[in-house]
KOLSE-492417 format. One record per residue (C-alpha): residue number from 0; x, y, z. Coordinates in steps of 0.001 Angstrom, whole numbers. Example, Ala and Ser with C-alpha at 12.3 -4.5 7.8 and 13.67 -1.06 7.14 Angstrom:
<pts>
[pt 0 [12300 -4500 7800]];
[pt 1 [13670 -1060 7140]];
</pts>
This chain:
<pts>
[pt 0 [134667 87414 61977]];
[pt 1 [136216 90837 60843]];
[pt 2 [134941 92313 57702]];
[pt 3 [137066 91474 54750]];
[pt 4 [137543 95131 52735]];
[pt 5 [137749 95673 49557]];
[pt 6 [141219 96431 49093]];
[pt 7 [142202 93330 51464]];
[pt 8 [139809 90965 49034]];
[pt 9 [141725 92278 45866]];
[pt 10 [145027 91884 47616]];
[pt 11 [143748 87879 48462]];
[pt 12 [142785 87595 44583]];
[pt 13 [145864 88790 43259]];
[pt 14 [147873 86450 45999]];
[pt 15 [146018 83663 44554]];
[pt 16 [146559 84117 41069]];
[pt 17 [150247 84348 41746]];
[pt 18 [150407 81230 43625]];
[pt 19 [148534 79619 40919]];
[pt 20 [150805 81260 38343]];
[pt 21 [153725 79603 39770]];
[pt 22 [152299 76231 40423]];
[pt 23 [151242 76223 36670]];
[pt 24 [154011 77517 35512]];
[pt 25 [156640 75087 37217]];
[pt 26 [154466 72336 35997]];
[pt 27 [155281 73426 32616]];
[pt 28 [158667 73937 32688]];
[pt 29 [159156 70224 34729]];
[pt 30 [158480 68957 31027]];
[pt 31 [160048 70825 28728]];
[pt 32 [162730 68946 26649]];
[pt 33 [165897 70424 25987]];
[pt 34 [166940 72244 22873]];
[pt 35 [167350 69453 20119]];
[pt 36 [169957 68938 17358]];
[pt 37 [167403 71312 14475]];
[pt 38 [166562 73714 17263]];
[pt 39 [169854 74400 17618]];
[pt 40 [170109 74760 13823]];
[pt 41 [167434 77129 14513]];
[pt 42 [169459 79362 16535]];
[pt 43 [172820 79596 14845]];
[pt 44 [170740 80590 11600]];
[pt 45 [169269 82943 13552]];
[pt 46 [172620 84330 14868]];
[pt 47 [173799 84823 11454]];
[pt 48 [170947 87304 10804]];
[pt 49 [171144 89236 13433]];
[pt 50 [172512 92232 11350]];
[pt 51 [169631 91827 8983]];
[pt 52 [166967 91959 11915]];
[pt 53 [169192 95222 13130]];
[pt 54 [168805 96738 9454]];
[pt 55 [164809 95790 9134]];
[pt 56 [164094 97016 12578]];
[pt 57 [165708 100589 11106]];
[pt 58 [164235 100386 7824]];
[pt 59 [160254 99927 9604]];
[pt 60 [160984 102484 12153]];
[pt 61 [161587 105385 9925]];
[pt 62 [158558 104716 8216]];
[pt 63 [155648 106741 10304]];
[pt 64 [152585 104421 10671]];
[pt 65 [150712 106602 12694]];
[pt 66 [147187 105040 13271]];
[pt 67 [145679 107745 11060]];
[pt 68 [148631 107831 8382]];
[pt 69 [147122 105376 4991]];
[pt 70 [150044 105897 3442]];
[pt 71 [152340 104487 5587]];
[pt 72 [150816 101749 6828]];
[pt 73 [150312 100753 3181]];
[pt 74 [153496 100870 2765]];
[pt 75 [154879 98735 6050]];
[pt 76 [152029 96374 4910]];
[pt 77 [153634 95947 1081]];
[pt 78 [156718 94986 2953]];
[pt 79 [155319 92314 5736]];
[pt 80 [153207 91474 2674]];
[pt 81 [156110 90812 243]];
[pt 82 [157951 89012 3308]];
[pt 83 [155545 86667 3999]];
[pt 84 [154491 85709 174]];
[pt 85 [158005 84682 40]];
[pt 86 [157983 81954 2848]];
[pt 87 [154666 80509 1479]];
[pt 88 [151926 82387 2678]];
[pt 89 [148890 83261 861]];
[pt 90 [148340 87571 1795]];
[pt 91 [145093 88900 1531]];
[pt 92 [143829 92803 3039]];
[pt 93 [141224 92802 4794]];
[pt 94 [138999 96269 4588]];
[pt 95 [139720 99087 7285]];
[pt 96 [136645 101396 6881]];
[pt 97 [135439 104963 8742]];
[pt 98 [134425 104974 12620]];
[pt 99 [131999 107737 12994]];
[pt 100 [132270 110168 15942]];
[pt 101 [130297 112946 17580]];
[pt 102 [131852 116406 17235]];
[pt 103 [131621 119605 17447]];
[pt 104 [130736 121668 14280]];
[pt 105 [133414 122532 12319]];
[pt 106 [135612 119626 13534]];
[pt 107 [135839 115889 12191]];
[pt 108 [136910 113067 14637]];
[pt 109 [135906 110557 12210]];
[pt 110 [138317 107932 12110]];
[pt 111 [139223 106446 8519]];
[pt 112 [141337 103546 8950]];
[pt 113 [143733 101568 6417]];
[pt 114 [143305 97814 5904]];
[pt 115 [144896 95214 7687]];
[pt 116 [146656 92026 6311]];
[pt 117 [146199 88408 6548]];
[pt 118 [148646 85800 5669]];
[pt 119 [147474 82032 5793]];
[pt 120 [149449 78553 5650]];
[pt 121 [147757 75442 5877]];
[pt 122 [149083 72529 7283]];
[pt 123 [149606 69779 10076]];
[pt 124 [149326 70002 14139]];
[pt 125 [148322 73042 16040]];
[pt 126 [146782 75854 14482]];
[pt 127 [148644 78699 15332]];
[pt 128 [147436 82370 15095]];
[pt 129 [150338 85038 15081]];
[pt 130 [149066 88859 15405]];
[pt 131 [150389 92078 15449]];
[pt 132 [149960 95753 14858]];
[pt 133 [151094 97749 12115]];
[pt 134 [150039 101428 13513]];
[pt 135 [151891 103465 16162]];
[pt 136 [150628 106472 18379]];
[pt 137 [152926 108826 16397]];
[pt 138 [150926 110935 14340]];
[pt 139 [152653 112410 10656]];
[pt 140 [154017 115480 12016]];
[pt 141 [155253 114192 15348]];
[pt 142 [158588 115577 16289]];
[pt 143 [159882 111754 17252]];
[pt 144 [160283 110174 13664]];
[pt 145 [163363 108228 13458]];
[pt 146 [165738 105559 14407]];
[pt 147 [168564 105875 16707]];
[pt 148 [171361 103974 18115]];
[pt 149 [173418 104156 20982]];
[pt 150 [175443 100676 21582]];
[pt 151 [172946 98207 23030]];
[pt 152 [169646 100804 23125]];
[pt 153 [167843 101671 19953]];
[pt 154 [165362 105166 20308]];
[pt 155 [162494 105624 17841]];
[pt 156 [158709 105650 17208]];
[pt 157 [157588 101837 17597]];
[pt 158 [160788 100029 18204]];
[pt 159 [159054 98088 21295]];
[pt 160 [155050 99082 20829]];
[pt 161 [155647 97352 18038]];
[pt 162 [158066 97441 15183]];
[pt 163 [160435 95305 17071]];
[pt 164 [158058 92451 17743]];
[pt 165 [156920 92630 14212]];
[pt 166 [161038 91890 13002]];
[pt 167 [161173 89086 15826]];
[pt 168 [158114 87226 14550]];
[pt 169 [159438 87468 10745]];
[pt 170 [162544 86562 11580]];
[pt 171 [161398 83459 13358]];
[pt 172 [158891 82500 10706]];
[pt 173 [162246 83201 8472]];
[pt 174 [164314 80538 10413]];
[pt 175 [161689 77840 10445]];
[pt 176 [161468 78549 6515]];
[pt 177 [165258 77993 6135]];
[pt 178 [165249 74595 7986]];
[pt 179 [162395 73721 6082]];
[pt 180 [160159 73203 9298]];
[pt 181 [157261 76039 8418]];
[pt 182 [156242 73895 5585]];
[pt 183 [153811 71562 6997]];
[pt 184 [152897 74202 9687]];
[pt 185 [149358 75714 9878]];
[pt 186 [150149 79226 10651]];
[pt 187 [147999 82294 9806]];
[pt 188 [149609 85816 10385]];
[pt 189 [147330 89034 11463]];
[pt 190 [148911 92685 11287]];
[pt 191 [146015 95024 11675]];
[pt 192 [146238 98959 11274]];
[pt 193 [144262 100250 14515]];
[pt 194 [145712 98414 17468]];
[pt 195 [146722 101833 19155]];
[pt 196 [142902 103409 18108]];
[pt 197 [141482 100317 20073]];
[pt 198 [141178 97580 16986]];
[pt 199 [137616 99235 16509]];
[pt 200 [137504 98012 13191]];
[pt 201 [139966 95081 13264]];
[pt 202 [138314 93413 16306]];
[pt 203 [135706 91083 13949]];
[pt 204 [138767 89978 11721]];
[pt 205 [141001 88933 15594]];
[pt 206 [137541 87030 16875]];
[pt 207 [137330 85442 13578]];
[pt 208 [140688 84118 13319]];
[pt 209 [140896 83041 17152]];
[pt 210 [138005 80926 16679]];
[pt 211 [139694 79184 13956]];
[pt 212 [143249 78547 15813]];
[pt 213 [144639 76620 19190]];
[pt 214 [147131 79018 19803]];
[pt 215 [147928 82777 19679]];
[pt 216 [150800 84585 19897]];
[pt 217 [150909 88474 19791]];
[pt 218 [154480 90008 19549]];
[pt 219 [153947 93466 22180]];
[pt 220 [156960 94473 24081]];
[pt 221 [158405 91689 26495]];
[pt 222 [158972 95068 28774]];
[pt 223 [161850 94499 31123]];
[pt 224 [161514 90807 30510]];
[pt 225 [158298 89814 31835]];
[pt 226 [155451 87779 30452]];
[pt 227 [152143 89320 31009]];
[pt 228 [149479 87270 32379]];
[pt 229 [146567 89565 33115]];
[pt 230 [145299 92370 31981]];
[pt 231 [142910 95061 32658]];
[pt 232 [139827 95490 29964]];
[pt 233 [140082 98984 28248]];
[pt 234 [136601 100852 27345]];
[pt 235 [136589 104664 25267]];
[pt 236 [134100 107052 25017]];
[pt 237 [133530 110524 23355]];
[pt 238 [130805 113088 24386]];
[pt 239 [130013 116563 22925]];
[pt 240 [128014 119269 25165]];
[pt 241 [125920 121387 22938]];
[pt 242 [124589 124697 24382]];
[pt 243 [123705 128153 23284]];
[pt 244 [126196 130720 21842]];
[pt 245 [126166 134734 23337]];
[pt 246 [128208 137884 23377]];
[pt 247 [130176 137060 26792]];
[pt 248 [129346 140638 28115]];
[pt 249 [126555 142132 26217]];
[pt 250 [124484 139292 26338]];
[pt 251 [126053 136879 28759]];
[pt 252 [122465 135932 30578]];
[pt 253 [121480 134509 27241]];
[pt 254 [123661 132008 26643]];
[pt 255 [124642 128265 27682]];
[pt 256 [127993 127512 27989]];
[pt 257 [128983 124132 26876]];
[pt 258 [132172 124654 28459]];
[pt 259 [130869 125072 31834]];
[pt 260 [128220 121969 31251]];
[pt 261 [131554 120056 30361]];
[pt 262 [133791 121258 33486]];
[pt 263 [130980 119855 35649]];
[pt 264 [130613 115919 33508]];
[pt 265 [134158 115920 34071]];
[pt 266 [134359 116147 37528]];
[pt 267 [131622 113185 37662]];
[pt 268 [133263 111202 35299]];
[pt 269 [136784 111416 36792]];
[pt 270 [134903 110455 40449]];
[pt 271 [134144 106975 38683]];
[pt 272 [138003 106382 39850]];
[pt 273 [138198 103718 42278]];
[pt 274 [142042 102393 42982]];
[pt 275 [140082 100007 45922]];
[pt 276 [138442 97992 42684]];
[pt 277 [140970 98770 40263]];
[pt 278 [138900 100834 38009]];
[pt 279 [140250 104047 36746]];
[pt 280 [138821 106696 34578]];
[pt 281 [140802 109690 32491]];
[pt 282 [139683 112352 30715]];
[pt 283 [142405 112936 28440]];
[pt 284 [141611 115083 25649]];
[pt 285 [139025 118278 25575]];
[pt 286 [138220 120966 23468]];
[pt 287 [135785 124042 22509]];
[pt 288 [134540 127080 22733]];
[pt 289 [134994 129854 19965]];
[pt 290 [137032 132504 21240]];
[pt 291 [137544 134237 24577]];
[pt 292 [134813 136733 24691]];
[pt 293 [132342 134086 23316]];
[pt 294 [129923 131624 25577]];
[pt 295 [130635 128785 24321]];
[pt 296 [127951 126599 22304]];
[pt 297 [130135 123420 21627]];
[pt 298 [132881 121477 24004]];
[pt 299 [133905 117682 23504]];
[pt 300 [136290 115014 25741]];
[pt 301 [137378 111859 24974]];
[pt 302 [137684 109216 27967]];
[pt 303 [139793 106501 28473]];
[pt 304 [138642 104005 31178]];
[pt 305 [140682 100435 32692]];
[pt 306 [138759 97900 34769]];
[pt 307 [139579 94575 36034]];
[pt 308 [136217 92164 35061]];
[pt 309 [133927 92690 32400]];
[pt 310 [130785 93642 34760]];
[pt 311 [132654 96438 35945]];
[pt 312 [133333 97646 32379]];
[pt 313 [129133 97664 31864]];
[pt 314 [128558 99043 34867]];
[pt 315 [131039 102327 34300]];
[pt 316 [129757 102363 30843]];
[pt 317 [126527 102901 32328]];
[pt 318 [127685 105460 34357]];
[pt 319 [128715 106963 31427]];
[pt 320 [125712 107301 29738]];
[pt 321 [123765 108338 33086]];
[pt 322 [126246 111295 33450]];
[pt 323 [125731 112005 30179]];
[pt 324 [122078 112270 30173]];
[pt 325 [121845 114400 32876]];
[pt 326 [122556 117924 33046]];
[pt 327 [124248 119831 36125]];
[pt 328 [124852 123405 34944]];
[pt 329 [121939 124989 34179]];
[pt 330 [118027 124265 34588]];
[pt 331 [117364 121161 33051]];
[pt 332 [113790 122353 31677]];
[pt 333 [115694 124687 29665]];
[pt 334 [116807 121960 26560]];
[pt 335 [118941 124024 25801]];
[pt 336 [122077 122230 26900]];
[pt 337 [122024 118743 24770]];
[pt 338 [124825 115651 24879]];
[pt 339 [125920 113344 21806]];
[pt 340 [128060 110610 23358]];
[pt 341 [129734 107284 21959]];
[pt 342 [131249 104701 23823]];
[pt 343 [132686 101501 23118]];
[pt 344 [134055 98553 25777]];
[pt 345 [136776 97847 22955]];
[pt 346 [139252 95220 25190]];
[pt 347 [137562 92739 27148]];
[pt 348 [140105 91909 30188]];
[pt 349 [142623 89323 29628]];
[pt 350 [141553 86596 32452]];
[pt 351 [144005 83529 32771]];
[pt 352 [143278 79962 31917]];
[pt 353 [144502 76701 32779]];
[pt 354 [145285 76389 28803]];
[pt 355 [146706 80324 28861]];
[pt 356 [148739 79519 31953]];
[pt 357 [150494 76572 30451]];
[pt 358 [151100 78393 27333]];
[pt 359 [153311 80664 29447]];
[pt 360 [154827 78423 31668]];
[pt 361 [156187 76752 28449]];
[pt 362 [157794 79597 26918]];
[pt 363 [158911 80816 30380]];
[pt 364 [160630 77319 30276]];
[pt 365 [162055 77451 26683]];
[pt 366 [163311 80745 27852]];
[pt 367 [165193 79260 30336]];
[pt 368 [166649 76592 28415]];
[pt 369 [168378 79577 26045]];
[pt 370 [169144 81279 28870]];
[pt 371 [166554 83770 28830]];
[pt 372 [164916 84631 32539]];
[pt 373 [161606 85945 31734]];
[pt 374 [159478 87344 34776]];
[pt 375 [155337 87248 35224]];
[pt 376 [153513 90554 35563]];
[pt 377 [150232 91891 34829]];
[pt 378 [149427 95089 33133]];
[pt 379 [146846 97707 32828]];
[pt 380 [147382 97915 29103]];
[pt 381 [145479 96311 26280]];
[pt 382 [146679 94383 23235]];
[pt 383 [144845 92432 20885]];
[pt 384 [145370 89245 23090]];
[pt 385 [142611 90197 24922]];
[pt 386 [140435 89836 22537]];
[pt 387 [141489 86513 21411]];
[pt 388 [141698 84697 24738]];
[pt 389 [138271 86265 25100]];
[pt 390 [136626 84192 22621]];
[pt 391 [138529 81286 23914]];
[pt 392 [141767 81174 21932]];
[pt 393 [145016 80888 24678]];
[pt 394 [146699 83577 24055]];
[pt 395 [150388 85131 25219]];
[pt 396 [150737 88662 24541]];
[pt 397 [154366 90164 25317]];
[pt 398 [156494 88012 22757]];
[pt 399 [158513 91366 20963]];
[pt 400 [161369 92751 22068]];
[pt 401 [162345 94194 25431]];
[pt 402 [161672 97999 25675]];
[pt 403 [160322 100356 27508]];
[pt 404 [158733 104138 26965]];
[pt 405 [155898 103185 24918]];
[pt 406 [153562 106132 23374]];
[pt 407 [156103 108431 24349]];
[pt 408 [159320 110232 22808]];
[pt 409 [161479 107887 25446]];
[pt 410 [160942 105032 23541]];
[pt 411 [163987 102701 23441]];
[pt 412 [164358 98920 23324]];
[pt 413 [167345 96349 23839]];
[pt 414 [169107 95811 20484]];
[pt 415 [170230 92433 21759]];
[pt 416 [166561 91325 22740]];
[pt 417 [165885 91216 18845]];
[pt 418 [167559 87784 18589]];
[pt 419 [166391 87005 21708]];
[pt 420 [163289 86901 21157]];
[pt 421 [163435 85612 17516]];
[pt 422 [165207 82480 18729]];
[pt 423 [162893 82038 21560]];
[pt 424 [159923 82010 18892]];
[pt 425 [161205 80024 16660]];
[pt 426 [161483 77243 19453]];
[pt 427 [158502 78330 20660]];
[pt 428 [156237 78075 17487]];
[pt 429 [158395 74299 16636]];
[pt 430 [157226 73002 19320]];
[pt 431 [153577 74126 19742]];
[pt 432 [152937 73589 15596]];
[pt 433 [153904 69774 16695]];
[pt 434 [151167 69358 19771]];
</pts>
């Protein structure tokens, strides 16, 4: 028998996963009942709120909530605290904190994170955890700051990732509250401030809450009308190379260039990318040096890592450390080149389970009843749903507005999907809570 290549093996795994998803999805769809009169009232109530939903999206999109903008984050958190309290939730603030990072002298890359929001309401039936993030990737000084509408398309920082999803979540809960259905439900809402930074502070809260609930719903964008079944794991690393400064003309030989050493290390790190196994490594930010005519005493870089299995993440992180520990550009025994590093596998892969496939199939079935045809896809992007599912909570993490261009100035969303997803989620939450 011919040996199966890594590439072909990966294709077989993908095909098998796809077939399993189809089988489980259709099994769930075949038993999903039609929309009831009570659920129809939810849908009609939301239709009457569509203009308010659009106004809310515009309002919160115009608040800058870049991950390091604590003032903007506090403003947005206050809006949702007030709204959720009106629905009967008890609202608490969870501490953010300071994440310390290695850096060159004169720079500071420590991350000072805003607090997170946890709202809870005890009740009966299945315990539901609804999750979202308040932050975006757009800094306070970004040129991309404001909401704009053009027909059924809206543009702005976070309209898709994920302020549109926050509006979807809030108005689904409002609809349930208006019909008297939310009162007896057991629902918690966790909104963190650091998802775009890797949930470095909030991970502990996500995992704690996940262990106390039965189903997890995350309001990331549904992209081009797709629900995400599987995601890669994510890691990040920051490393600082220290050398010795000297005059680039008069004493070049006395210097030990941190930039030169950094360049060698970057090549080694980038070579860890392996498309056949699905591991990708990207050195995304590089800086260093003091002047053109000074041998650089310090240089630093930030790395992104994506990996399909937990074992691959651990292995690649170990390879990072091996590269950091070696000196490539000068004799090792000189002792004048050193590297400080920080490595975090901040999101495990999201690996489908029978329970999460049930949740996926149920959601698609409800969508079909509402005239929403939702596909299934895999993603290399990460969400907090990966954290919750990794500790055992069946989680669906793409329930928000339909949009594209996340993390760029081209970010946009389909405005009509705001109502569509709110209706889908109102029915989904009601049915899950009754299980």
